C-alpha positions as a Markdown table, in Angstrom:
| # | Residue | x | y | z |
|---|---|---|---|---|
| 1 | Unk | 0.0 | -0.1 | 0.0 |
| 2 | Unk | 1.3 | 3.4 | -0.9 |
| 3 | Unk | 2.1 | 5.7 | 1.7 |
| 4 | Unk | -0.8 | 8.2 | 0.7 |
| 5 | Unk | -3.3 | 5.3 | 0.9 |
| 6 | Unk | -2.1 | 4.4 | 4.2 |
| 7 | Unk | -2.4 | 7.8 | 5.6 |
| 8 | Unk | -5.8 | 8.3 | 4.0 |
| 9 | Unk | -7.1 | 5.1 | 5.7 |
| 10 | Unk | -5.5 | 6.0 | 9.2 |
| 11 | Unk | -7.0 | 9.4 | 8.9 |
| 12 | Unk | -10.5 | 8.2 | 8.2 |
| 13 | Unk | -10.5 | 5.6 | 10.6 |
| 14 | Unk | -12.7 | 6.5 | 13.5 |
| 15 | Unk | -11.2 | 4.3 | 15.9 |
| 16 | Unk | -8.0 | 6.6 | 15.6 |
| 17 | Unk | -9.6 | 9.6 | 17.6 |
| 18 | Unk | -10.2 | 10.0 | 21.2 |
| 19 | Unk | -13.9 | 10.7 | 21.5 |
| 20 | Unk | -13.9 | 11.4 | 25.2 |
| 21 | Unk | -11.4 | 14.2 | 24.8 |
| 22 | Unk | -13.5 | 15.5 | 21.7 |
| 23 | Unk | -16.6 | 15.5 | 23.7 |
| 24 | Unk | -15.1 | 17.0 | 26.9 |
| 25 | Unk | -13.7 | 19.7 | 24.7 |
| 26 | Unk | -10.3 | 19.5 | 26.6 |
| 27 | Unk | -7.9 | 22.2 | 25.6 |
| 28 | Unk | -4.4 | 21.3 | 25.4 |
| 29 | Unk | -1.7 | 23.9 | 26.8 |
| 30 | Unk | 0.5 | 24.0 | 23.9 |
| 31 | Unk | -2.2 | 25.4 | 21.4 |
| 32 | Unk | -2.6 | 24.1 | 18.1 |
| 33 | Unk | 0.4 | 24.8 | 15.9 |
| 34 | Unk | 0.5 | 22.4 | 12.9 |
| 35 | Unk | 3.9 | 21.5 | 11.5 |
| 36 | Unk | 2.7 | 19.2 | 8.8 |
| 37 | Unk | -0.1 | 19.4 | 6.3 |
| 38 | Unk | -1.5 | 16.7 | 3.9 |
| 39 | Unk | -3.5 | 17.8 | 1.0 |
| 40 | Unk | -6.2 | 15.3 | -0.4 |
| 41 | Unk | -8.1 | 16.0 | -3.7 |
| 42 | Unk | -11.0 | 13.9 | -4.7 |
| 43 | Unk | -11.9 | 13.3 | -8.3 |
| 44 | Unk | -14.3 | 16.2 | -8.4 |
| 45 | Unk | -11.5 | 18.6 | -7.4 |
| 46 | Unk | -12.7 | 19.2 | -3.8 |
| 47 | Unk | -9.9 | 19.4 | -1.5 |
| 48 | Unk | -9.2 | 18.7 | 2.1 |
| 49 | Unk | -6.1 | 19.7 | 4.1 |
| 50 | Unk | -5.1 | 17.6 | 7.0 |
| 51 | Unk | -3.2 | 19.9 | 9.6 |
| 52 | Unk | -1.2 | 18.0 | 12.2 |
| 53 | Unk | 0.5 | 19.5 | 15.3 |
| 54 | Unk | 3.2 | 17.1 | 16.8 |
| 55 | Unk | 3.7 | 19.2 | 19.9 |
| 56 | Unk | 0.2 | 18.2 | 21.2 |
| 57 | Unk | -0.8 | 15.3 | 18.9 |
| 58 | Unk | -3.8 | 17.0 | 17.4 |
| 59 | Unk | -5.2 | 17.0 | 13.9 |
| 60 | Unk | -7.7 | 19.5 | 12.2 |
| 61 | Unk | -9.2 | 19.3 | 8.7 |
| 62 | Unk | -9.7 | 22.3 | 6.5 |
| 63 | Unk | -12.1 | 22.0 | 3.5 |
| 64 | Unk | -12.1 | 25.7 | 2.6 |
| 65 | Unk | -13.9 | 28.7 | 4.2 |
| 66 | Unk | -16.1 | 27.9 | 7.1 |
| 67 | Unk | -15.5 | 24.3 | 6.7 |
| 68 | Unk | -12.7 | 23.7 | 9.4 |
| 69 | Unk | -12.9 | 21.2 | 12.3 |
| 70 | Unk | -11.7 | 21.8 | 15.6 |
| 71 | Unk | -8.4 | 20.0 | 16.6 |
| 72 | Unk | -8.9 | 16.7 | 17.5 |
| 73 | Unk | -6.7 | 14.3 | 19.8 |
| 74 | Unk | -4.6 | 11.7 | 17.6 |
| 75 | Unk | -1.9 | 10.8 | 20.1 |
| 76 | Unk | -2.4 | 7.0 | 19.5 |
| 77 | Unk | -1.6 | 7.5 | 15.8 |
| 78 | Unk | 1.1 | 10.1 | 16.1 |
| 79 | Unk | 3.9 | 7.7 | 16.2 |
| 80 | Unk | 2.7 | 6.2 | 12.8 |
| 81 | Unk | 2.4 | 9.7 | 11.1 |
| 82 | Unk | 5.9 | 10.6 | 12.3 |
| 83 | Unk | 7.2 | 7.2 | 10.6 |
| 84 | Unk | 5.2 | 8.4 | 7.4 |
| 85 | Unk | 6.7 | 11.9 | 7.4 |
| 86 | Unk | 10.2 | 10.1 | 7.6 |
| 87 | Unk | 9.4 | 8.2 | 4.5 |
| 88 | Unk | 8.0 | 10.9 | 2.6 |
| 89 | Unk | 11.0 | 13.3 | 3.4 |
| 90 | Unk | 14.0 | 11.2 | 4.0 |
| 91 | Unk | 16.3 | 14.4 | 3.3 |
| 92 | Unk | 14.7 | 16.7 | 5.7 |
| 93 | Unk | 16.8 | 16.8 | 8.9 |
| 94 | Unk | 13.9 | 18.5 | 10.9 |
| 95 | Unk | 11.5 | 15.6 | 9.8 |
| 96 | Unk | 14.2 | 13.0 | 10.5 |
| 97 | Unk | 14.8 | 14.3 | 14.0 |
| 98 | Unk | 11.2 | 13.9 | 15.1 |
| 99 | Unk | 10.7 | 11.5 | 17.8 |
| 100 | Unk | 8.7 | 8.5 | 17.6 |
| 101 | Unk | 6.7 | 8.9 | 20.9 |
| 102 | Unk | 4.6 | 6.2 | 22.1 |
| 103 | Unk | 1.0 | 6.8 | 22.9 |
| 104 | Unk | 0.1 | 7.8 | 26.5 |
| 105 | Unk | -3.3 | 7.0 | 27.5 |
| 106 | Unk | -4.4 | 8.5 | 31.0 |
| 107 | Unk | -5.7 | 6.1 | 33.5 |
| 108 | Unk | -9.4 | 6.1 | 34.0 |
| 109 | Unk | -10.5 | 7.0 | 37.7 |
């Protein structure tokens, strides 16, 4: 499977998102500051930009004016996204220096 197809499947899988954080509207201290973006275009020419913040492991979608999503927690798939970025940009020193963090899931009380 090509990287773009694997990334698309990863992003479209609802199991990869922390719904409890989305529903609770948790705001992370780092603020959303995307350092990576992926653009997908369908066969009709509709584009969707996937913005990824690796400081706080959040993702947001931008499909044009007034069609943006709020950042959503993706800490469980962040290491996979980092590995994909490293494959896509093998000569980029900044990308290659990104840490492949392991997911940290808070304990339920």
